[in-house]
C-alpha positions in Angstrom: -3.9 -84.0 -64.1 -1.8 -81.8 -66.6 -5.1 -80.8 -68.5 -6.7 -79.4 -65.5 -3.5 -77.4 -64.5 -3.6 -75.8 -67.9 -7.3 -75.1 -67.3 -6.4 -73.4 -64.0 -4.2 -70.9 -65.6 -7.0 -70.1 -68.1 -9.5 -69.7 -65.7 -7.2 -67.2 -63.5 -6.9 -65.1 -66.8 -10.7 -65.3 -67.4 -11.3 -64.5 -63.9 -9.2 -61.0 -64.2 -11.1 -60.2 -67.5 -14.4 -60.7 -65.7 -13.1 -58.2 -62.9 -12.4 -55.8 -65.3 -15.6 -55.7 -67.1 -17.3 -55.5 -63.5 -14.9 -52.3 -62.8 -13.4 -54.5 -59.9 -9.9 -54.1 -58.8 -8.1 -57.2 -60.0 -5.5 -57.2 -57.5 -8.1 -56.5 -54.8 -10.4 -59.1 -56.0 -7.4 -61.7 -56.2 -6.8 -61.0 -52.5 -10.2 -61.2 -51.6 -10.7 -64.3 -53.2 -8.7 -66.6 -51.2 -11.6 -68.7 -49.8 -13.3 -68.6 -53.2 -11.3 -69.6 -56.5 -12.8 -69.1 -59.8 -15.9 -70.8 -59.9 -14.8 -72.7 -63.3 -12.8 -75.0 -60.8 -15.6 -75.4 -58.0 -16.7 -79.0 -57.9 -19.9 -79.5 -55.9 -20.7 -82.8 -54.5 -24.6 -83.8 -54.4 -26.1 -86.6 -53.1 -28.0 -88.4 -50.2 -26.6 -89.6 -46.9 -24.4 -92.8 -47.4 -24.4 -92.0 -51.2 -20.4 -92.1 -50.9 -19.9 -88.2 -51.5 -16.8 -87.8 -49.0 -15.3 -91.1 -50.5 -15.4 -89.8 -53.9 -13.8 -86.4 -53.0 -11.1 -88.4 -50.8 -10.6 -90.4 -54.1 -9.9 -87.1 -56.1 -7.7 -85.6 -53.3 -5.5 -88.8 -53.1 -5.8 -89.0 -49.1 -8.5 -90.0 -46.9 -9.0 -86.5 -45.3 -12.9 -86.3 -45.3 -14.6 -88.7 -42.6 -16.7 -91.4 -44.1 -19.0 -94.0 -42.8 -22.0 -93.7 -40.5 -19.9 -91.9 -37.9 -18.5 -89.4 -40.4 -21.8 -87.9 -42.0 -21.1 -84.9 -43.4 -23.4 -82.2 -41.1 -22.0 -78.8 -42.5 -20.5 -77.7 -45.7 -16.9 -78.7 -46.3 -14.6 -76.3 -48.5 -11.2 -77.9 -49.5 -9.0 -75.4 -51.9 -6.4 -77.7 -53.7 -3.2 -76.8 -54.8 -0.9 -79.2 -56.5 2.7 -79.1 -55.6 4.9 -81.9 -57.4 7.8 -81.1 -54.9 6.1 -82.8 -52.4 5.9 -86.8 -52.0 2.7 -88.8 -52.5 2.2 -89.1 -48.5 2.6 -85.5 -47.7 0.0 -82.8 -47.1 0.5 -79.1 -46.4 -2.1 -77.2 -44.6 -2.1 -73.5 -45.3 -3.5 -71.2 -42.6 -3.1 -67.3 -43.3 0.3 -67.1 -44.5 1.8 -70.3 -42.6 2.0 -73.7 -43.7 2.2 -76.8 -41.5 2.8 -80.4 -42.8 -0.2 -82.7 -41.3 -1.2 -86.1 -41.6 -4.8 -87.3 -43.3 -5.8 -89.2 -40.3 -5.0 -86.0 -38.1 -7.2 -83.8 -40.3 -10.0 -86.6 -40.5 -10.2 -86.6 -36.8 -10.1 -83.0 -36.6 -13.1 -82.7 -39.1 -15.0 -85.4 -37.4 -14.7 -83.5 -33.8 -15.6 -80.3 -35.4 -18.8 -81.8 -37.2 -19.8 -83.8 -34.0 -20.0 -80.7 -31.9 -22.0 -78.8 -34.5 -24.5 -81.9 -34.9 -27.0 -80.9 -32.4 -27.3 -77.3 -33.8 -27.0 -78.7 -37.4 -24.7 -75.4 -38.2 -24.7 -74.0 -41.6 -21.1 -72.3 -41.0 -18.4 -73.3 -43.8 -15.5 -75.5 -42.7 -12.7 -74.3 -44.9 -9.2 -76.0 -45.5 -6.5 -75.1 -48.1 -4.3 -77.9 -48.7 -1.2 -78.6 -50.9 -0.5 -82.1 -52.1 1.5 -83.7 -55.3 -1.5 -86.1 -55.9 -4.7 -83.6 -56.0 -5.8 -81.5 -59.0 -6.0 -77.8 -58.3 -9.6 -77.8 -57.7 -11.9 -76.3 -54.9 -14.0 -79.4 -53.6 -17.1 -78.6 -51.5 -18.6 -81.6 -50.1 -22.5 -80.6 -48.8 -24.4 -82.4 -46.3 -26.8 -85.2 -47.4 -29.6 -83.6 -49.4 -32.2 -85.3 -46.9 -30.8 -83.4 -44.1 -32.8 -80.4 -42.5 -29.8 -78.0 -43.0 -30.1 -78.5 -46.8 -32.7 -75.8 -47.7 -32.8 -73.8 -51.0 -30.8 -71.1 -49.7 -28.0 -73.3 -48.8 -28.1 -75.0 -52.5 -28.4 -71.4 -54.1 -25.4 -70.2 -52.3 -23.2 -73.1 -53.9 -25.0 -74.8 -56.7 -26.3 -71.6 -58.5 -22.7 -70.4 -59.6 -23.0 -70.3 -63.4 -19.6 -72.1 -63.7 -19.3 -74.7 -60.8 -19.2 -78.1 -61.6 -22.0 -80.4 -60.1 -21.1 -84.2 -59.1 -24.2 -86.1 -58.9 -23.3 -89.1 -56.6 -25.4 -92.1 -56.7 -24.7 -95.5 -55.2 -24.6 -98.5 -57.7 -27.4 -100.1 -55.6 -29.7 -97.2 -56.5 -28.7 -97.0 -60.3 -32.3 -98.6 -61.1 -34.1 -95.6 -59.5 -31.7 -93.1 -61.0 -34.9 -91.1 -62.4 -36.3 -90.5 -58.9 -32.8 -89.1 -57.7 -33.0 -85.9 -56.0 -29.4 -85.1 -56.5 -30.3 -85.5 -60.5 -33.4 -83.4 -60.0 -31.4 -80.6 -58.2 -28.7 -80.6 -61.1 -31.3 -80.5 -64.0 -32.9 -77.6 -62.2 -29.7 -75.5 -62.1 -28.0 -77.0 -65.3 -31.0 -77.8 -67.5 -28.5 -78.4 -70.4 -26.1 -80.5 -68.6 -22.8 -78.5 -69.6 -21.3 -78.4 -66.1 -22.9 -81.8 -64.6 -21.1 -84.9 -64.1 -22.6 -88.2 -62.8 -20.7 -90.4 -60.7 -22.1 -94.1 -59.8 -20.3 -95.0 -56.4 -19.9 -98.2 -54.5 -19.8 -100.5 -57.5 -18.0 -103.3 -55.4 -20.9 -103.4 -53.2 -23.3 -104.0 -56.1 -21.4 -106.6 -57.7 -23.8 -109.5 -57.0 -26.8 -107.5 -58.1 -27.3 -108.0 -61.8 -30.2 -105.5 -62.1 -28.1 -102.8 -60.5 -25.1 -103.6 -62.8 -27.3 -103.5 -66.0 -28.5 -100.2 -65.0 -24.9 -99.1 -64.3 -23.8 -100.5 -67.7 -26.8 -98.5 -69.5 -25.7 -95.3 -67.7 -22.2 -95.6 -68.8 -23.2 -96.3 -72.2 -25.6 -93.1 -72.3 -28.4 -95.4 -72.8 -30.1 -94.5 -69.6 -33.5 -92.6 -68.8 -33.8 -89.5 -70.9 -32.8 -87.2 -68.1 -29.3 -88.6 -67.9 -28.5 -89.0 -71.5 -26.7 -85.6 -71.9 -24.5 -86.0 -68.6 -21.1 -88.0 -68.8 -21.0 -90.6 -66.2 -18.2 -92.3 -64.2 -18.0 -95.5 -62.1 -15.7 -95.6 -59.0 -15.4 -97.9 -56.1 -14.3 -95.1 -53.8 -11.6 -94.6 -51.3 -12.6 -97.7 -49.1 -10.2 -99.4 -52.1 -8.1 -97.1 -53.5 -6.7 -95.6 -50.1 -6.5 -98.6 -48.2 -4.5 -100.0 -50.9 -2.3 -96.8 -51.0 -1.6 -97.1 -47.2 -0.7 -100.7 -47.3 2.1 -100.1 -49.8 5.6 -99.4 -48.6 6.3 -95.7 -46.9 8.8 -94.7 -49.3 7.0 -95.6 -52.8 5.6 -92.6 -54.3 4.0 -94.7 -56.9 1.5 -96.4 -54.4 -1.3 -94.2 -55.4 -1.0 -95.0 -59.0 -0.8 -98.5 -58.3 -3.8 -98.2 -56.0 -5.8 -96.5 -58.9 -4.9 -99.0 -61.5 -6.0 -102.0 -58.9 -9.3 -100.1 -59.1 -9.5 -99.8 -62.3 -9.0 -103.4 -63.0 -11.6 -104.5 -60.4 -14.2 -102.3 -62.1 -13.3 -103.7 -65.5 -13.9 -107.5 -63.9 -17.4 -106.2 -62.6 -18.8 -104.2 -65.4 -17.3 -106.3 -68.3 -19.5 -104.2 -70.9 -19.0 -100.9 -69.8 -16.6 -98.2 -71.6 -13.0 -98.4 -70.4 -12.7 -94.7 -70.6 -15.5 -94.3 -68.1 -14.0 -96.4 -65.2 -11.9 -95.2 -62.4 -10.5 -92.2 -60.6 -8.2 -91.4 -63.7 -11.5 -91.2 -65.9 -13.2 -88.8 -63.5 -10.5 -86.5 -63.3 -10.5 -86.4 -67.4 -14.3 -86.0 -67.4 -14.1 -83.2 -65.0 -11.4 -81.4 -67.2 -13.6 -82.0 -70.2 -16.6 -80.5 -68.7 -14.4 -77.5 -67.3 -13.2 -76.8 -71.0 -16.6 -77.0 -72.4 -17.9 -74.4 -69.9 -14.9 -72.0 -70.7 -15.6 -72.6 -74.1 -19.2 -71.0 -73.7 -18.3 -68.1 -71.7 -15.1 -67.2 -73.6 -16.9 -65.2 -76.5 -18.9 -63.2 -74.0 -15.6 -62.2 -72.3 -13.6 -61.1 -75.6 -16.8 -59.1 -76.7 -17.0 -57.4 -73.1 -13.3 -56.6 -73.4 -13.2 -55.2 -76.7 -16.1 -53.1 -75.7 -14.4 -51.9 -72.7 -11.0 -51.3 -74.5 -13.1 -49.0 -76.9 -14.7 -46.9 -74.1 -11.0 -46.5 -72.5 -9.8 -45.1 -76.0 -12.8 -42.7 -76.1 -12.5 -41.8 -72.5 -8.6 -41.0 -73.3 -9.6 -38.9 -76.5 -11.9 -36.9 -74.6 -9.6 -36.1 -71.7 -6.4 -35.6 -73.8 -3.2 -37.4 -73.5 -1.6 -34.4 -71.8 -3.9 -34.2 -68.9 -2.7 -37.6 -67.7 0.7 -36.9 -68.2 1.1 -33.8 -65.7 0.3 -33.3 -62.3 -2.1 -30.3 -63.0 -4.0 -32.5 -65.7 -4.1 -35.8 -62.8 -5.2 -33.3 -60.4 -8.0 -32.0 -62.5 -9.1 -35.5 -63.3 -9.1 -36.5 -59.7 -11.3 -33.6 -58.6 -13.6 -34.4 -61.4 -13.9 -37.9 -60.0 -14.4 -36.8 -56.6 -17.5 -34.6 -57.6 -18.9 -37.8 -59.5 -18.2 -39.8 -56.0 -20.0 -36.9 -54.2 -23.0 -37.2 -56.4 -23.4 -41.0 -56.0 -22.6 -40.8 -52.4 -25.4 -38.1 -51.6 -27.8 -40.1 -53.8 -27.1 -43.4 -51.7 -27.5 -41.8 -48.4 -30.5 -39.2 -49.1 -32.4 -40.8 -52.1 -32.6 -44.4 -50.6 -30.4 -46.2 -53.5 -28.4 -47.7 -51.1 -28.1 -48.7 -47.4 -29.6 -45.3 -45.9 -32.7 -46.9 -44.7 -30.6 -49.1 -42.4 -29.8 -46.0 -40.4 -33.5 -45.3 -39.7 -33.8 -49.0 -39.2 -31.2 -48.9 -36.2 -33.0 -45.8 -34.8 -36.2 -47.3 -34.7 -35.5 -50.9 -34.2 -32.3 -52.2 -32.7 -31.5 -49.1 -30.6 -35.0 -48.9 -29.0 -35.0 -52.9 -28.6 -31.7 -52.7 -26.5 -32.9 -49.9 -24.2 -36.1 -52.0 -23.6 -33.9 -55.2 -22.9 -31.9 -53.4 -20.1 -32.3 -55.6 -16.9 -34.5 -52.9 -14.8 -36.3 -55.7 -12.9 -32.8 -56.8 -11.6 -31.9 -53.5 -10.6 -35.1 -52.5 -8.9 -35.6 -55.7 -7.1 -36.3 -54.7 -3.5 -33.2 -56.9 -2.2 -30.9 -55.0 -4.7 -32.4 -51.3 -3.5 -32.0 -52.0 0.2 -28.3 -53.1 -0.8 -27.6 -50.1 -2.7 -29.5 -47.8 0.0 -27.7 -49.4 2.8 -24.4 -48.9 1.2 -24.9 -45.5 0.0 -25.3 -44.1 3.7 -22.3 -45.8 5.0 -22.2 -46.2 8.9 -25.1 -43.7 9.3 -28.5 -44.9 8.0 -30.9 -42.5 6.7 -33.3 -40.6 8.8 -36.3 -39.8 6.7 -35.9 -40.4 3.3 -33.0 -42.5 1.5 -32.3 -39.8 -1.1 -28.5 -40.5 -1.4 -29.3 -44.2 -2.1 -31.9 -43.5 -4.6 -29.7 -41.2 -6.7 -27.1 -43.9 -6.4 -29.9 -46.4 -7.9 -30.7 -43.8 -10.6 -26.9 -43.1 -11.6 -26.2 -46.9 -11.7 -29.4 -47.9 -13.7 -28.7 -45.0 -16.1 -25.0 -46.0 -16.8 -26.5 -48.9 -18.5 -27.7 -46.8 -21.3 -24.3 -45.9 -22.3 -23.5 -49.2 -24.1 -26.7 -49.5 -26.5 -25.7 -45.8 -27.5 -22.2 -46.7 -28.3 -23.8 -49.6 -30.2 -26.0 -47.5 -32.0 -23.1 -45.2 -33.4 -21.2 -48.3 -34.2 -24.2 -49.7 -36.3 -24.5 -46.3 -38.1 -20.6 -46.1 -38.8 -20.7 -49.6 -40.4 -23.7 -48.5 -42.6 -21.7 -45.3 -43.7 -18.8 -47.4 -44.6 -21.0 -49.8 -46.9 -22.4 -46.4 -48.5 -19.0 -45.4 -49.3 -17.9 -48.3 -50.6 -21.4 -48.8 -52.7 -20.7 -45.2 -54.0 -17.3 -45.9 -54.9 -18.1 -48.8 -56.8 -21.2 -47.1 -58.5 -18.9 -44.4 -59.7 -17.8 -45.2 -63.3 -14.7 -43.1 -63.5 -13.1 -44.5 -60.1 -13.5 -48.1 -61.6 -10.8 -47.1 -64.3 -8.4 -45.9 -61.7 -8.4 -48.8 -59.1 -5.7 -47.2 -56.9 -7.0 -43.8 -56.8 -10.2 -45.5 -55.8 -8.8 -47.0 -53.1 -7.4 -44.1 -51.9 -11.0 -42.2 -52.2 -12.5 -44.9 -49.8 -9.3 -44.8 -47.4 -9.9 -40.9 -46.9 -13.7 -41.1 -46.6 -13.0 -44.0 -44.1 -10.6 -42.1 -42.0 -13.0 -39.0 -41.7 -16.0 -41.5 -40.9 -13.8 -43.0 -38.0 -13.2 -39.6 -36.6 -16.8 -39.0 -36.5 -17.6 -42.1 -34.8 -15.4 -41.1 -32.2 -17.1 -37.8 -31.7 -20.5 -39.2 -31.8 -19.6 -41.8 -29.2 -18.4 -38.9 -26.9 -21.6 -37.1 -27.3 -23.9 -39.8 -26.8 -22.0 -40.7 -23.4 -22.3 -37.0 -22.5 -25.9 -37.2 -23.1 -26.0 -40.0 -20.5 -23.8 -38.5 -18.0 -26.0 -35.3 -18.2 -29.1 -37.2 -17.2 -26.9 -39.1 -14.5 -25.6 -35.7 -12.9 -28.7 -33.9 -12.3 -32.0 -35.5 -11.0 -34.7 -32.8 -11.4 -37.2 -33.0 -8.2 -40.2 -31.9 -10.3 -41.0 -35.3 -11.5 -41.3 -36.7 -7.9 -43.1 -33.5 -6.7 -45.6 -34.2 -9.7 -45.7 -38.0 -8.6 -46.8 -37.0 -5.1 -49.2 -34.4 -6.2 -50.9 -36.8 -8.4 -51.0 -39.5 -5.5 -52.6 -36.9 -3.2 -55.2 -36.0 -5.9 -55.9 -39.5 -6.6 -56.5 -40.0 -2.7 -58.5 -37.1 -2.5 -61.0 -38.2 -5.5 -61.1 -41.6 -3.5 -62.1 -40.0 -0.5 -64.8 -37.9 -2.3 -66.5 -41.1 -3.8 -66.1 -42.5 -0.3 -68.1 -39.8 1.3 -70.5 -39.7 -1.5 -71.4 -43.3 -0.9 -72.1 -43.0 2.7 -74.1 -39.8 2.3 -77.1 -41.8 2.1 -76.5 -43.5 5.4 -75.9 -40.3 7.3 -79.2 -39.0 6.0 -80.8 -42.0 7.4 -79.1 -41.5 10.8 -80.0 -37.8 11.2 -83.7 -39.0 10.4 -84.0 -41.8 12.8 -82.2 -39.4 15.6 -85.0 -36.6 15.0 -87.9 -39.2 15.4 -86.3 -40.3 18.3 -85.6 -37.1 20.1 -88.9 -35.2 19.1 -91.5 -34.7 22.1 -94.0 -37.3 22.4 -98.0 -36.4 22.9 -100.2 -37.8 25.7 -97.0 -39.2 27.8 -97.2 -42.1 25.5 -93.9 -43.4 23.7 -93.3 -45.4 20.5 -91.5 -48.5 20.4 -88.3 -46.6 19.5 -88.6 -43.8 22.2 -85.5 -42.8 24.1 -87.1 -44.2 27.3 -87.2 -47.6 26.0 -83.9 -47.5 24.4 -82.4 -46.2 27.8 -84.3 -49.1 29.6 -82.5 -51.6 27.6 -79.0 -50.2 28.3 -77.0 -51.7 31.1 -77.0 -50.7 34.8 -73.6 -49.4 34.4 -74.5 -46.9 31.7 -77.6 -46.1 33.7 -75.1 -45.1 36.7 -72.7 -43.1 34.4 -75.5 -41.1 32.7 -77.6 -40.5 36.0 -78.5 -36.7 35.9 -77.2 -36.2 32.4 -79.5 -34.6 29.9 -78.0 -36.4 26.8 -80.2 -38.9 24.9 -79.4 -42.1 23.1 -80.7 -44.0 20.1 -80.0 -46.9 17.6 -80.1 -50.6 18.4 -76.7 -50.5 20.3 -77.1 -47.1 21.9 -74.3 -46.0 19.6 -76.1 -42.5 18.6 -75.7 -40.0 21.3 -77.4 -36.6 21.1 -77.7 -33.3 23.2 -76.8 -29.7 23.3 -73.5 -28.2 23.5 -72.3 -24.7 23.7 -69.9 -24.0 20.6 -67.4 -21.1 20.6 -68.0 -19.0 17.6 -64.8 -17.9 15.5 -66.3 -14.5 14.4 -68.3 -13.3 17.4 -65.9 -15.2 20.0 -69.2 -16.0 21.8 -71.0 -19.3 22.9 -73.8 -20.5 20.6 -76.1 -23.4 21.8 -76.3 -26.1 19.3 -77.8 -29.6 18.8 -75.0 -32.3 18.6 -75.3 -36.0 17.3 -72.2 -38.5 17.7 -72.2 -41.8 15.9 -69.7 -44.1 17.5 -70.0 -46.5 14.7 -68.9 -44.2 12.0 -66.8 -42.0 14.2 -68.8 -38.6 12.8 -69.6 -35.8 15.2 -72.2 -33.5 13.6 -74.4 -30.4 14.7 -77.4 -28.5 13.9 -78.8 -25.1 14.8 -81.8 -26.5 16.2 -82.9 -30.2 17.2 -85.7 -30.4 14.6 -83.2 -29.7 11.6 -82.6 -32.7 9.3 -79.3 -31.7 7.7 -75.9 -31.3 9.8 -74.4 -28.0 9.4 -71.2 -29.3 10.0 -69.4 -32.7 10.8 -66.3 -33.5 12.2 -64.4 -36.7 11.8 -63.0 -37.8 15.1 -60.6 -40.5 13.5 -58.6 -37.5 12.6 -58.7 -35.7 15.8 -57.6 -35.3 19.4 -59.7 -34.3 22.3 -58.2 -32.1 25.1 -59.8 -30.5 28.3 -59.3 -26.9 28.8 -59.9 -24.5 31.8 -62.6 -22.0 31.6 -60.0 -19.0 31.5 -58.3 -20.6 28.6 -61.5 -20.9 26.7 -61.1 -16.9 26.1 -65.0 -16.7 27.3 -66.2 -13.2 28.1 -67.5 -12.4 31.7 -70.1 -9.8 30.5 -73.3 -10.3 31.8 -74.6 -11.1 28.4 -72.3 -13.9 28.1 -73.1 -15.3 31.4 -76.8 -15.3 30.2 -75.9 -17.2 27.3 -73.8 -19.6 29.1 -76.4 -20.4 31.8 -76.7 -20.4 35.4 -73.7 -22.5 36.0 -71.0 -20.1 33.9 -68.0 -19.6 35.9 -69.0 -21.9 38.8 -67.3 -25.4 39.7 -65.1 -27.4 37.4 -64.5 -26.4 33.7 -67.1 -27.7 31.4 -65.0 -26.4 28.2 -63.1 -29.2 26.2 -61.4 -28.9 22.6 -61.1 -30.9 19.3 -58.0 -30.4 17.4 -56.7 -32.2 14.6 -53.8 -34.9 14.9 -51.8 -33.1 11.9 -51.1 -29.0 13.0 -51.9 -27.6 9.7 -55.0 -29.7 8.9 -58.5 -28.1 9.5 -61.0 -29.9 11.9 -64.5 -28.3 11.1 -64.6 -25.9 7.8 -61.8 -23.5 8.3 -60.9 -24.2 11.7 -58.0 -25.8 13.2 -59.8 -26.4 16.5 -63.4 -26.4 18.2 -64.0 -25.2 21.6 -67.3 -27.1 23.0 -68.8 -26.6 26.6 -71.1 -28.8 28.2 -74.3 -27.5 30.0 -73.5 -29.9 33.0 -70.8 -31.7 34.6 -72.8 -34.7 33.9 -73.2 -33.9 30.6 -69.6 -33.3 30.1 -68.7 -36.5 31.7 -70.7 -38.4 29.3 -69.7 -36.4 26.3 -66.2 -37.0 26.9 -66.7 -40.7 27.5 -68.5 -41.3 24.4 -66.0 -39.2 22.3 -63.1 -40.8 24.4 -64.2 -44.3 22.9 -64.4 -43.2 19.3 -61.1 -41.2 19.5 -59.0 -43.8 21.1 -60.3 -46.6 18.7 -59.0 -44.6 15.9 -55.6 -44.1 17.4 -56.4 -40.3 19.0 -55.6 -38.9 22.4 -57.6 -37.3 24.9 -55.6 -34.9 27.2 -56.9 -33.7 30.7 -56.5 -34.4 34.5 -59.8 -36.1 34.6 -58.8 -38.4 31.6 -57.3 -41.8 32.0 -53.7 -42.3 30.7 -54.0 -42.3 26.8 -52.1 -44.6 24.2 -49.6 -42.5 22.5 -49.6 -42.8 18.7 -46.3 -42.7 16.6 -48.2 -41.7 13.6 -48.8 -38.1 12.8 -52.3 -39.1 12.3 -52.8 -37.8 8.6 -54.8 -40.0 6.2 -53.0 -38.7 3.4 -49.7 -39.4 5.0 -50.6 -42.8 6.3 -51.7 -43.6 2.7 -48.6 -42.3 1.1 -46.1 -43.6 3.5 -46.9 -47.1 4.7 -45.9 -48.2 8.3 -43.7 -51.0 7.0 -40.3 -49.5 6.1 -39.9 -52.2 3.6 -43.0 -51.4 1.8 -42.1 -47.6 1.9 -38.9 -48.4 0.2 -40.4 -50.6 -2.4 -43.0 -47.7 -2.9 -39.9 -45.1 -3.6 -38.1 -47.7 -5.7 -41.1 -47.8 -8.0 -41.4 -44.1 -8.3 -37.8 -44.0 -9.0 -38.3 -46.6 -11.7 -40.8 -44.3 -13.3 -38.4 -41.6 -13.6 -35.6 -44.0 -15.2 -38.0 -45.1 -17.5 -38.8 -41.8 -18.5 -35.3 -40.8 -18.7 -34.5 -43.9 -20.9 -37.3 -42.9 -23.2 -35.9 -39.5 -23.5 -32.6 -41.1 -24.2 -34.3 -43.2 -27.2 -35.6 -40.1 -29.0 -32.2 -37.9 -28.4 -29.4 -40.0 -28.8 -30.3 -40.6 -32.5 -30.5 -36.9 -32.9 -26.7 -36.8 -31.6 -26.0 -39.6 -34.2 -27.4 -37.7 -37.2 -25.5 -34.6 -36.2 -22.2 -36.2 -35.4 -21.9 -38.7 -38.1 -24.5 -38.3 -41.0 -24.6 -34.8 -41.3 -20.7 -34.7 -40.9 -20.5 -37.2 -43.6 -22.5 -35.3 -46.1 -20.4 -32.0 -45.5 -17.1 -32.4 -43.5 -16.1 -35.8 -45.0 -16.6 -34.5 -48.6 -14.5 -31.3 -47.6 -11.7 -33.5 -46.2 -12.1 -35.5 -49.6 -11.7 -32.6 -51.6 -8.7 -31.2 -49.2 -6.7 -34.3 -49.5 -7.0 -34.9 -53.1 -6.0 -31.2 -53.8 -2.8 -31.6 -51.5 -1.6 -34.5 -53.6 0.8 -33.0 -56.0 3.5 -34.4 -58.5 4.2 -38.2 -58.5 2.2 -38.9 -55.5 -1.2 -38.3 -57.4 0.4 -39.7 -60.8 1.2 -42.8 -59.1 -2.4 -43.5 -58.3 -3.5 -43.2 -62.1 -0.4 -45.1 -63.5 -0.9 -47.8 -61.2 
């Protein structure tokens, strides 16, 4: 035990020497290594599940701290930093957490560890469990209990993390029952992989008592202890143990006041081993032999490393002496000289910092990775689906308008929805600023470590890093204000151009669809016109074909014949859906009446006309589903009373009831025919007018239009404005209309988020990266220049 304590002091001295060679601050390294003592004193236990690793380490500690048995299988790395305190009793265990100490029992520690291992068993956590203990029974070592090698958590990366340290001692633990197959042991194979010469490996054969009746196993154990085992094992020192199942139990059975109970138990273990392994060397049996073997391997490892350390220290000493000769002794003994050295070191630091941030030597690439990776991903992961769910949209619209619901468009609610969703972009923007801040801090630390001069003056190096870090903290706060302001700018003003363009694109798309629809029905219209021309053309010899108008009229119902009696109109088509006849059309240019041949297709709702009956192509077509029909008086039609007009109007002009009716659009600003918003038509007789109005009324009313006039029956009133574009653009269902609006708003929000994904990195570069390259270095020079006298000298004297 005393030998290991002496080695611990030598190990600390060698650690400090290694830190000096690496241009590290000795005090800083010491404070940061509370969880990783010198690798010379690290002991890593390797073995399969059930090999007894935890029992062997408990034997070294002197207390049953680590869980053992089937329910205590190690499922995560456990690191125990031991410190020996001779003033404590053999029963005492002091647990150190940060700067506080607490006395605990071995059973409490064991149960606490077992609970933590059980909770993490499902996830197979790789997080290390760290304990720092003080006892009077343990050597000053750092024991690391790794999970069984066949467990899934134990991969190459985990092994490298603990085993690859050049000076860590490797404990290869094999149960006595498996000693005959030692050559196939994975623990031995791993130890040979990382320590081919066997200078830092110790072999342990555990559970000797469980193989006491197995002569083959005992023979293999004695061969290993005598260095007569397989070739792979000949250069490794081996020790045989029973384990804590005997030694610790014996210690607990002693009186509570006896401080020598552990030594008694270890001697009892040694005697048991002697009785089982009668031919084995006595110096390789028991816990005492294990401690001595560990001390021997640590000493051998130090001897190998010491010459290199001494050589490095001599070279370092020569470098320091040469530097002092170059600078001159007077420069470091006065404030002016010290200030000159400090500024020179700042210039070296500046060069390294700029190389790291712009030249790709350091972590500068991580800034770009944040801009192109994590930040856009966070923006894409914002819960837009949840916020634009129709139920959430209805709730926001309802809350935004208060006790008065919106009349036409829920603009207030939609603006509130936009502001609420864009508010979510603030957190990813702040996280982007924090990521870049951490990268800049890492670059500052890396640049300081890469500056050779700063390594010689550790206190001044800490001062430089502190000044730079304080400046970066200020830049981080400014950047956060900037990115939040960018988001607030988008929230404060929602430009209408986006929504106007959306409506325009929607109307343009509907126009194209209507054109395709009309183009597809063009052939059908031409066919109808051809049928009508043949049906209404004069017949020779008083004979009529099978499709003559007379035959078609004979097939119509008696009621229809009564209505059409005296009418000059003609019908055609299988169901009489085509009606044709002459009407007088009011001219918009001459303000006179022109006689035109009109054709009505009740099936398609089209009302077209030609100049002559024989023409094959319509000169104009009125879509009745977009129109209303209204009867007007002759005086309202604006017809001329000249003799010329009377002649054109026929013998009935100006006599009897009005023969005029008007076709208008349901939407006031839309046209009916060509550039006309209304079309005035006049029948040649009352019978013709009645027939035309009845036919037109059937079509218009079926499409939701109106027929106004004293002779017309009461018409159904439409709540719609009648516009096809409006009907397509604004669904009749209010919820569907709100759903469409929310989708348009979502399109705007996604466009704004894409804009923020491009603009926030620009703000971060301006407020953090560019200022780090200029303002941070200016602050560094200014702060160093303001240090005068003893303040700056203390940084170099320290």
